[in-house]
FIGU-271918 format. One line per field, with one value per residue (C-alpha): y, x, z; residue number from 0. Coordinates in Angstrom, 1 decimal. Layout:
N
Y (Y, ...)
X (X, ...)
Z (Z, ...)
resi (NUM, ...)
//
This chain:
193
Y (41.8, 39.7, 36.7, 37.6, 38.2, 34.9, 33.0, 34.7, 33.8, 30.2, 30.0, 31.5, 29.0, 26.1, 27.3, 27.8, 24.3, 22.8, 24.6, 23.2, 19.6, 19.8, 21.4, 18.4, 17.8, 15.2, 14.5, 12.1, 13.7, 10.4, 9.5, 12.1, 14.8, 14.3, 15.8, 13.2, 10.7, 7.3, 5.4, 2.5, 3.6, 1.6, -2.1, -3.7, -1.3, -2.9, -2.4, -3.7, -5.4, -5.5, -8.5, -8.3, -10.7, -12.3, -14.4, -16.0, -17.9, -19.5, -21.5, -23.1, -25.4, -27.0, -29.4, -30.7, -33.0, -35.0, -37.6, -39.4, -42.1, -44.3, -47.3, -48.8, -51.7, -52.0, -55.0, -56.6, -56.8, -59.6, -62.9, -61.5, -58.7, -60.6, -62.5, -59.6, -57.2, -53.6, -53.6, -50.4, -49.4, -46.1, -45.0, -41.9, -40.5, -37.6, -36.2, -33.4, -32.6, -29.7, -28.7, -25.8, -25.1, -22.4, -21.7, -18.9, -18.0, -15.2, -14.2, -11.2, -10.6, -8.2, -9.0, -7.2, -7.5, -6.4, -4.2, -6.5, -4.3, -0.6, -0.3, 2.9, 5.1, 4.7, 1.1, -1.3, -5.1, -6.6, -10.1, -11.6, -14.9, -15.7, -19.0, -19.6, -22.8, -23.1, -26.5, -28.4, -26.8, -24.9, -22.1, -20.4, -17.2, -16.2, -12.8, -11.0, -8.2, -4.7, -1.5, 2.1, 4.2, 6.7, 3.9, 3.3, 5.3, 7.5, 4.7, 2.6, 0.2, -0.8, -2.7, -5.9, -4.5, -2.0, -4.7, -5.4, -8.9, -10.1, -13.6, -14.6, -18.2, -19.5, -23.1, -25.2, -28.5, -30.6, -32.8, -30.6, -30.0, -33.8, -34.5, -32.1, -34.4, -37.5, -40.9, -43.4, -45.6, -42.5, -41.3, -44.8, -45.1, -41.5, -42.5, -45.7, -44.2)
X (-43.1, -40.3, -42.4, -42.9, -39.1, -38.3, -40.8, -39.4, -35.9, -36.9, -38.7, -35.6, -33.2, -35.5, -35.8, -32.0, -31.5, -33.9, -32.2, -28.7, -30.1, -31.9, -29.1, -26.8, -24.4, -25.0, -21.3, -19.9, -16.8, -15.3, -15.1, -12.4, -12.4, -14.5, -11.5, -9.0, -7.3, -8.9, -6.0, -4.5, -1.7, -1.7, -1.4, -4.8, -6.1, -7.6, -6.5, -8.3, -5.9, -6.8, -5.0, -4.4, -1.6, -0.8, 2.2, 3.3, 6.5, 7.6, 10.7, 11.8, 14.8, 16.0, 19.0, 20.5, 23.5, 25.0, 27.9, 29.3, 31.9, 33.6, 35.9, 37.6, 39.9, 41.8, 43.1, 46.2, 49.7, 51.1, 49.3, 46.2, 45.7, 43.1, 41.7, 40.7, 38.4, 37.9, 35.8, 34.1, 31.6, 29.9, 27.7, 26.0, 23.8, 21.5, 19.5, 17.0, 15.0, 12.9, 10.5, 8.4, 7.0, 4.4, 2.8, 0.5, -1.7, -4.0, -5.6, -7.9, -9.7, -10.2, -9.6, -9.1, -5.8, -4.7, -1.7, 0.4, 3.5, 4.4, 8.0, 10.2, 9.6, 5.8, 6.0, 3.2, 3.4, 0.1, -1.3, -4.6, -6.3, -9.6, -11.4, -14.1, -16.2, -18.4, -20.1, -17.7, -14.6, -12.5, -10.3, -7.8, -5.9, -3.1, -1.3, 1.5, 3.9, 5.1, 3.1, 4.2, 1.5, 1.6, 0.7, -2.6, -5.4, -8.0, -10.5, -8.0, -7.2, -3.9, -3.0, -1.0, 1.6, 2.5, 3.2, 6.9, 8.1, 4.6, 3.7, 0.3, -0.8, -3.9, -4.8, -7.8, -9.1, -12.1, -13.2, -11.8, -8.5, -8.1, -8.6, -5.7, -3.2, -1.8, -3.1, -1.2, -0.1, 1.1, 3.1, 4.6, 5.6, 7.1, 9.1, 10.3, 11.2)
Z (29.2, 30.8, 30.2, 26.6, 26.1, 27.8, 25.6, 22.5, 23.5, 24.1, 20.7, 19.0, 20.7, 19.7, 16.1, 15.7, 17.2, 14.7, 11.8, 12.7, 13.1, 9.8, 7.9, 7.4, 4.5, 1.8, 1.8, 4.4, 6.0, 6.9, 3.2, 2.5, 0.0, -3.2, -5.0, -3.7, -6.0, -5.7, -7.2, -5.1, -2.9, 0.3, 1.3, 0.9, -1.8, -4.8, -8.5, -11.5, -13.9, -17.6, -19.0, -22.7, -23.5, -26.9, -27.7, -30.9, -31.7, -34.8, -35.7, -38.9, -39.6, -42.7, -43.2, -46.4, -46.5, -49.3, -49.5, -52.5, -52.5, -55.1, -54.9, -58.0, -58.4, -61.6, -63.4, -62.0, -63.6, -65.5, -65.4, -63.6, -66.0, -68.1, -65.2, -62.9, -64.7, -63.6, -60.5, -59.5, -56.8, -56.3, -53.4, -52.3, -49.5, -49.6, -46.7, -46.7, -43.7, -42.6, -39.9, -38.7, -35.2, -34.6, -31.3, -30.2, -27.2, -26.2, -22.9, -22.5, -19.2, -16.3, -12.7, -9.4, -7.6, -4.2, -3.3, -1.0, -0.6, -1.3, -2.4, -2.6, -5.7, -5.6, -6.8, -5.7, -5.6, -6.7, -6.4, -7.4, -8.0, -9.8, -10.0, -12.5, -12.8, -15.8, -16.6, -14.4, -16.1, -13.6, -14.7, -12.4, -13.1, -10.8, -11.3, -9.5, -10.4, -9.9, -11.0, -10.9, -9.3, -12.2, -14.6, -12.8, -14.7, -13.0, -12.9, -10.9, -13.7, -15.2, -18.4, -18.0, -20.3, -17.6, -15.0, -14.4, -13.4, -14.4, -13.6, -15.2, -14.9, -16.6, -15.8, -16.6, -15.2, -16.1, -19.0, -21.7, -19.9, -19.4, -23.1, -23.9, -22.2, -23.9, -22.8, -20.6, -23.6, -25.6, -22.6, -22.2, -25.8, -25.7, -22.7, -24.2, -27.6)
resi (0, 1, 2, 3, 4, 5, 6, 7, 8, 9, 10, 11, 12, 13, 14, 15, 16, 17, 18, 19, 20, 21, 22, 23, 24, 25, 26, 27, 28, 29, 30, 31, 32, 33, 34, 35, 36, 37, 38, 39, 40, 41, 42, 43, 44, 45, 46, 47, 48, 49, 50, 51, 52, 53, 54, 55, 56, 57, 58, 59, 60, 61, 62, 63, 64, 65, 66, 67, 68, 69, 70, 71, 72, 73, 74, 75, 76, 77, 78, 79, 80, 81, 82, 83, 84, 85, 86, 87, 88, 89, 90, 91, 92, 93, 94, 95, 96, 97, 98, 99, 100, 101, 102, 103, 104, 105, 106, 107, 108, 109, 110, 111, 112, 113, 114, 115, 116, 117, 118, 119, 120, 121, 122, 123, 124, 125, 126, 127, 128, 129, 130, 131, 132, 133, 134, 135, 136, 137, 138, 139, 140, 141, 142, 143, 144, 145, 146, 147, 148, 149, 150, 151, 152, 153, 154, 155, 156, 157, 158, 159, 160, 161, 162, 163, 164, 165, 166, 167, 168, 169, 170, 171, 172, 173, 174, 175, 176, 177, 178, 179, 180, 181, 182, 183, 184, 185, 186, 187, 188, 189, 190, 191, 192)
//
C-alpha cells in the first residue's frame, strides 16, 4: 500500500509539473501591457511624420508716372520784335510698368523620424532623414522640429502641421535637377548685367 501511495504521489507530481510547463501564456511579459500606450515618449522612439505642405505666394506691382514740360521764348522788344519769332518747345514722359510673381510648391509624403530629445512639458524633438534614388535621380528629405506628445495620434503618427519650429528640406540631384539650374553663360550674363 505504501508503494501504491508513493507511486500515485509520484504520478501526481509529474502530472502537475507537465501541466505547468504546458500552460504558457500567449502574451510575452517582457513586451509590457497590451493596454499600454504605444506612442513615442522616450529618446530613440520612432514617430511617423505625415508631411502635407502646400505653399503659394503671389505678388503684383504696378507703377505709373507722367511728366510734362514746356519751354517758350517770346519775341524780343524793339528792333528784335520782328526778327525773333515765338519759339516754343514741349516735352513729356510717360511710364507705365507692371509685374506679377506667383510661386507655389507642394510636398506630400510619409516618413519615420526619431525622438532625439525629450523636453519639459511632454515636448519631443524629432529628426529624420530619407534618401530616395529612382532612375539615377536622388531625392533627400530632411526634417526636424518639436512635437507635443498629445498631438501624436494613437497609431503613432503626427501631421507636419503640428510640428513647431519645423524645418523640412527637400532636395533633388541628378539629370532633371541639373537641367533646372541656369547654364554657365546665363549665369555669367546675369552676373555682368
